[in-house]
Each structure stands twice: as structure tokens, then as C-alpha cells.
N, C-alpha and C positions, 0 to 999 in steps of 0.2 A: 177842184184841184184833183187831177188824176195821178201825179206823183203821190205816193204814199211813202214813199223813201226819205232817207236822209237828206236828199238833196231839197225836200220840202220845207224842213226844218227851220233856215233863216226867213223866210218867208212868213210860215206859219208865227215864228217869234215875234219877227218884225211886224204882223197885224195886229199881235195883243199888246205890245210895247216897244214902237219903235223907238222909243229916247233912251232906255235903257241900254246902260253898256254892257258891250258882248265879251269884249276882247283888251285888254290893255299890254301895251308891249312898247319896253322901252320908254315907259312915260305917255306914252300916246294912246287915247281910248278911242275904240271904233264901237259905235252906237249897233244896235241891232237893227236899224233900219239902213245904217249905212252898209254893213254886213251883207245884208238880203240884197241890197243893190250890186254890189262888188261880184256877188256869187251868180248872180242873174247875169250879169255882162260875161263873166268868163265863161258860163255855162254856153251861151250862145257863140262864144267866140271859138271855144271848142268844136262846135258844130260846123260852124264855120271854115274849122280848118279840116276837116272830112272826119272827126272823132265820132264815130255811130255808136249805139247801145253795144254793147258787149265790149265794145275795144277797150285796151289797158292804158293808162294814164299814170307813170312813175312821178314820186318826188323824191329828189337827196336833199336834206340839208338838216339843220339843226332845227329845233322849233320856232316857229314863226308862224305870224298869222295868216302868210300863204299857204301854210300847209292845210289849216282849215279851210279856207276859201277854195282851194283845189279839190279836196275831197268833196266838200259839198257841190261843187260846180260839177264835178264829174259825175258824182250820183244823180246830180239833175239832168244830166244829157244821157243818164242809163248807161253810163259807160262805168268802168271797174277802175278803183284806186289802188294803187300799189305802193305802200310807204317802204321806202330803203332805209336802211342801216348803213348813217353815214360815216361809221367808223370802219364797214367792209374794205377790204383791198379791191384794187379794180378787176382782176380775175372772180373774185366771187360776186361782184356787183352786175360782170357784164354774163355770168351765168343766168342770174336771176332774171336780168332785162331780156335775155335771149329766151330763156323758159318762160315768161310770162307773154313775151310778144309784145312789150311796150310800143305803141304807137307813138308817146309824147314822154317827154323827159323835163319835168320841172325842176331845176337846180339852183342852191344857193351860190352866192361869188365864192366861196371859200373852197368850193367843189370843184371850179372852172378847169383846174390842171386835169384832175382825175379824170372830167369827163371828156376832155380833148384826146385823152390816152385810150379811151375806150374801143376797143372792139366787137362792136355790135352795131347792127342796123338799126337805128331808132327815127322816125320819119321827121319828129319835130324836137327840136332841142329849145328850152325854153329857160334863160335866165333871169333869176330875179333881179339881178342888177340891170340887165340891158333888155331884155322883151318883156317881162312880165307886165308892165303897165302899161305897155302898149297893145298887147293881146287884149287886156279889157276893154280899151277903146272899139276896139273891133263888134264888140257884142252890144246890142242894146238892154234898157235896162228891165224889159217886160221877163218874165217867166217863160221857159220853154213848156210848150203843152207836151210833154213827153209821160207815157203811161209806165210807172216804177211801182213794182208792186214788193211784200216781203220777201217772196221766195225768191227774186233776183240777185245775184250776186253783187253788192257794193266794192268790197274788197278784197285783195288778195293778201293775206300778210302771211309773210316767210319764217318759218320757223328759224331756230338759230343754227339749225345744223350741227347741234353737238352730237348727235349719233350719226351722223352722215352728212350728205349735201343737202341743203336747205328745201322742203315741201312748202307749196304755197296752199295756206289754207284757206279756202273759201268762205267768206264770210257774208251772210245775205244782209239786205236791210232789215229782216225780220230779226236775225242773230244780234245785231248791235242794237236794236229797239228794245228787244227783251231783256238784254242784259241791262240795259239802262233801267228798265222798270223794277228789274231785281235789287240794282243798285239804291235805287229811290224808295224802296220798301225796306232794306237793310240799313240805311243810312237816313237821318231825317234831315235830309237837303232841304233850302229854303231858296225863294226866289232874289234874298238879299246874300246867297254864297259868295264869297271873295275868294277864289279856289287858286292855288299856287300851283301850274303845271310846272315842274320843273325836271321830272323824267321825262325822258325823251318818248315822245308821241308816236316813233316809228314802232315802238311794240306796245301790246294791246293794254297794258294795264295802266299807262297815262293815260292813254286817249279813252278808255272804255271804262274806267274804274272813277277817274275825275274829270276830264274835260266835257264830254259827250252828256254826262249827266248833269252837269251844270249847266251845259246849255239848253237841254231839254227844260229844264227846270227853271230857265231865265236869268240865271246868274252870271257873276262877270269871272274870265278866267286871265289871271296874271300870266303870260305866258314867258317863261324862262329861256333864253338859247340853249344855256347849259348849266347845272348844277353847280354851286359850291356853296359851302356854308354861309361865308359872308355874305354873298348874294342872296341868298334865301332870309338871311336874318333881316337884310335891309329891306325887301321887299314885302317882307310880313309888316315889318313896322310901316313902311309908308302907305301901303295899299289896304291895312287892318285886314290882313288874310286870315280867312275862319278855317278854311280846309286846304288839307294838303295830303299829297300822298308819296310814299318814297319806299325806297327797298332797304332792309336794316345796314346797309354800310351807308347808306346817305344821313339816314339818322343818327348813329352813331360817329360819323363826320363831324356833326353839329354838335352832338354833346361834348367832343373831344377838343373844339374848336377856345380858343383863349375868349371869345365875345359870350359864350354860353351862359355863365353866369349872370350876367346883366342884360342879355338880350332880353327887348319886349316882345313877349308873346303873348299877351293878355288878350289878344285877338281872337288866337285860334281855341276854337272848341272841337275840331275833328282832326285826327291824325290818323291816315289809314297807311298800313303796311302790309306789302306782300313779297312775292319773289324769293323767299327765305323765311327760316321759324326765326322768330325775333328773340335773342340771347334774354333770359329773363334778368341779367344785371341791365340791360338797356331799357327793357321795360320800367324798373323799377328808379332809374335815372330821370326817365319823363317822369314817373308820378311823382316825384319829389317837386317837379316844376308844375303838378296839378293835372298834367298830360296823361291820357290813356289812349294806348293802341287800339285802333279797330282793326282786326288782322283777318287773314281770309288765305283762300288757295284757287288758284285757276290755271286757266292755258291758254295760249293764241288760239285754238281750236274749240274753245266756250267762249269766247270773245269777250272779257275771259273769265268772268267771275263763275265759281262753282259753290264754294263754301265761306261761311263768313262767320266772324266771331264779333258778336257785338258788345257794348259795355256792360250789358248785364250778366255776362260770364267771362269777365276779363280776369278775374282770378283763376280761371285754368288755365295757366302759364305751359305753351307748349302746344296748344290745342289749336287748329284751324278753324273749329266752329261746327255747323251742320250747313246742309246744303239752302242755298237760297230759295227764294220761295216759287219761282216758276221753273227751279231745276231739280233732278233728280241725282241722288250721289248713291252707292252702291261698294260693298267690299267683297271681292271676288276670290277664292284660295285658288291653289292649284289643281284642285279637283273638279273647279267649276262651282261649289257651294260656297256659302257665306263662312266665315272663317268664326272660331268661339272669339266671344270678347276679349281683347287685351290681344290677339293675334293677328298678326298683318295679314294683307290681302290687298290684291290690286284696287285700286279706284277707278270705277266706271260710272261715266254720267250719261245722262239723255236729259233733252229740253230743248226748248224754242231755240236756245242761244247756244247751242252745240251746231258745228259748221255743216256745210253742205256735202264738204269732201275734200281731198286735196287734187289742187288743179294738175291735171292732164295725169293723176296718177289713179286709174281706177281699182289696180291692185293693191296700193297701198291703202286706198280709202275703206276697200274690202278688208282688209287685214286689220285695221282698227277699231272696226263696230261690230260687235257682240251682238248676235241675236237680232239683226239689221236697225236695232237704235240706239244700243248704249256704247258709248266710247271709251275705249280702253285708254287710259291714259300712260298707263306703265310705270305709275309712281305707286308705293306700296305706302298704306296708312292701317291704322288699327283703331277699333272702336271701343270709348270705354261704356260702362254699363248705363249711360244717360244718354248713349249715341252721339257724343262728340268724337269728330274725326282727330286723330293724332299723325302728320305727314311723318312717315320712317324716311323714304328714300326713294330714287331712280329704282326700280326694278334691277335695271342693266348695270347700276354701279355696285349692286349688292358683292361683298367679297364672300366667297366659300373658302372656309379655313379649316382644313380637318374634316370635311363634310357638316360644318356648321356653317349657318349662315350669318354675316354680320353686316350689319345695315351702317354704312359710316357717318350718316346724320346722329345716330344715335351716340357714336364716339365722338363724334365733334360736339355734340351739347354737352356731355362731361369733361371735355377739354376745355371746353368755352367759360367753364364754371372757374377756371384756376385765375387768380387774380395776376399772373403773368403773362394770360394770354388776351391778346387783342385779337386775333382771330383764328381760323386752323380751318384745314381741311385734310380729309381723310380719305385714300386710294387703297387700291390691294395691288400688290406688287408679287411677282412670282416667288416662291422657296421651295428648295427641294425637299423639305418634309413634310411642310401640310400645304402644298399646292398654291397659297396666297396667304399672306400676311398682311397685315393693315402698316401704312406708312403715313405719318403725319407731317404735315406741312403747318407751321405755326408761326404767326406774328407776332413777338415781343409786344408786349405794352410799353409806350415810352416810358427809359427813366427806370424800368425794372429788369433786372436781369432773370434770363430764362436759365434754367438747367435741365436740358432734355432727361435725364436720369432720374432726377426729383419728379417732373411733371407727371412721366409713366408710372412712378411708386405711389403719385397720387391719387392714382386711378384703381389702385387696390382697395377691393370691397365696394367700389362705386360699379364696374363693370366684371362681367365674369372675365376669366383669366383670358382665356381665348379671342375675347374682344378686345385686349388691350392693344395699340399696335406696338410692334416690333421695332420699329424706325421713327424717329423724330428730326425732321429737317428744320432748322430754323432759318425763315428768310423774311426780307424787306416788306414783300407784299403779295398777294396772292392774284394771279390773273384773272381779269373779270372781263364778262362779254357787256355789251352795250346795255343790258337790263340790269344789269350788276350784279349777275349770278357767276360763281365761281367756276372758270373752264376748266374742268379736271382733265380734260383731254391733252391741255398744256403740261399739265402735272405728271402726266402719265410718260410724257414724251422728255422731262426734264432729267 
């Protein structure tokens, strides 16, 4: 088999255990053997439609088996898969499709009105409701004889664009493979794993930290189109789910749901959480159910895993852990040297899971790679005396007040410890005296009155006076992107 990339994975798994369940979706199970045949047919159909090595094939829609089939088939054809965030507006999707030059767009039925209104040229439009199954019949079930190597680009995954227009991170077959190897070394996955894939796969974490590692190990992925606490409880109980990833907001929603106390979570042995620091109160809530979070830190450009905190260090609340096995991470201060222990610096990363570069953006690629190999994350962190990383904040989110640096994440952690606070976010706002001061947006816990003045007074003695926000605004909810991260640029415009 000349294909060494992701496109060969279904055939390799089917060769080992064709009868085992690969995917479960809406009660229907698909075996590795059946999946391998569908992927082979789709890859040949893509070639028959003129999709050549290096061409881009985009996918738009919620989690669905066709997402993975299109990914594997595109990879098998030597082409490049482009997952799209289905929550984006038309102009945002037009920008990405034009930027990547997609030759084909596979889309879900509920995206049809949006796709019909797009003002961008895509040669082939394939609807899951109308054309997709017909497309599969165009190809024979034999594998394509394509040479695909680990250095070839497998996927262009666009960043969220929170600091400007989205950039396409070029992830190679090797990047995605080595990330899976890191996950399998960090987490003791087994071939009997039943993984709930409830976070959107168009983001790197759900795909790279749960779905693909489960696939390469030979487990079963239970695909959830979109997350809801009740839906997650139902699938965990029905399929005896053993492994689940989520952002803190997802796990918080489950813990606050009416079914939480009686939900059957006895099959779950691994909870993986990322995307934001996990509040201590949430960690304790899950510990009371006998469940411990495995936490980490990553980014799209690293496919995505960088740091991981295993169960042996679960008492280090707030830490993102240490670098994964085949990845290196370091901190660099403003002067280019490592900062002292406890002092923040920028996280820089290198390893076989770090992207090839940004699509059609050589200048942006050069800007983020230091000394040729180290990727500059733009995130600030500090190290404790045992080498564990603690994420501070985005460097660009840092508030400079009267010459003092304030990292909003530190203030948010302090606010989150108040029993009246369900969620919060802190940004910098202009101030005539200090240049900038902090403003906190706070979502109160249900049934608890929140008094802004009392909340600020409670921070005295916990934070330096200059770090305490000057303003508090009580809100019903925080704006979030598809990955669950708070969109602070929306707060700045409010």
C-alpha cells in the first residue's frame, strides 16, 4: 500500500478487524469493513469527478459519518480536506471557500439555503440529501493506488479569526498521525473504547483528540450531531460510552442539568477537557461522581495537542500539564530568554504535530515560526518549580493599566470562585487615568442574586488592587464561537 496517510486508515483497520463497529450514528452502526468500502468508492468517485492530488474538498455541516468518509476519501485521493464551521455566516464562508479554492463542497441538508446564496465558484456541489449516495455509486470499492506521504498536506483547518480574518493551517498527514500517537501515549485508550464525539469535528480538538485516536486504535465513535446535556446522557447510557471530550461549558451544562444527580455515568472512565481552564468548582463537582478530568492545552496549528495533564497530576488545579511525548514546549520572555519560574512568557512549540504553515500566507508563516522550527503561540503561561505549565492568557488580551500588566484569565479565575458567578469574562476598556482598566462580564448562577459591588469587594486580598476590575456588567450569557470559547471581540464591541 503506497498510501501512508489518513486515507489508508479505513482499509488498514478493516484488514485487522472488518466486523468491529467503527461508527454509531442515530442508532445505526457502521463496521470498519463497510466504512472502508464506502471510503474507497468515494475516493474513486472524487477522482472520476476530476479531483486531483492537491485539490481542495470542503465539508459543511454538523457531525455526521459523511464528515469522516469525506475526510478519508479526500485523503486517499491525495486531495486536501477543508472542514467548515457551519455556524459561520455566508460572507465568512465565501471568504474561506475562495481562499482555499475549493473544487467540491459536500454539505448537509439544513445548509442548502445558505449554500444556494453563496457568491463563490465551486465546481461541484454535493448535497448529503440528494447527491451524496449517488456519488458513492460512481466509484468501485477498490482502493486507489495513490502515493501519499506524511509530508503531504491532508487538511486545511481555518482558525477562528478572533484576531483578524481566518488563516488556513496546513496540517499534513504526519501532523495528524503524530498527534494521535501523542494522544495514545497520554491516554490509555483501548480497542474497546466507545467514544462520544459531541463537540464539532470542524474544530481540531474533537477530531484530533478523540475521534481519530479512537479510530486508529479500533474503537467505536458515537457521533452526536450537536451537543445537549440530555442527548449526551442518553447516548452515554445507551451505548455505554467510556470516553468523552468537551469544553468546560459543555461539562458545566451537564452538571447543572436536572438529570445530573441520577444520570448513569458508570461506564465513563475518561473525561478529556480543553479549550479553556477548568474551574476548580467544576472539577470538584465531577470528582463527587467519581470522575476526574484529563486536561490539556492545544491549538489548531498543532493538530491540536501540545500540553497534557494526566490523572497522576489531577490535584494540580489550573495546570495544563507538560508537553506531550513527541512534542516540545518552552516559555520565552520579552527579551528572548526563559523567564524565571512563576513569571509569564510566551508558549512556543515544536514537534512532528506542528503545522506546515498557513495556506497561501508565507509572510504570516514566517512571522509565527521562531528560529525556523518553534511555533509562537501568542499565549502566555508560567512554569512551576516542577515544570508544569499554567496558562495565563492570550498575550494580545493582556490589559496594561498604569504600566502594570493584567492577564484577564487570572482575574476570571478569581471571579469564578464566587458562589454567585456561573461564568465570567474580563476585557480591557479605555480609562483616562490608567490607560486601560478591567471590565468584567458576569453571568449569575440561577437563583442567586449577584451584587456587583459586593463581588468586587470580595476580590480584595485575592488580587492586587490594580487587577480588580473597575466595572462589572451582569449578562444573561457570554458570546461563544463554535469551539465554545468566549468571543471577547464581541464583548469589546458591546
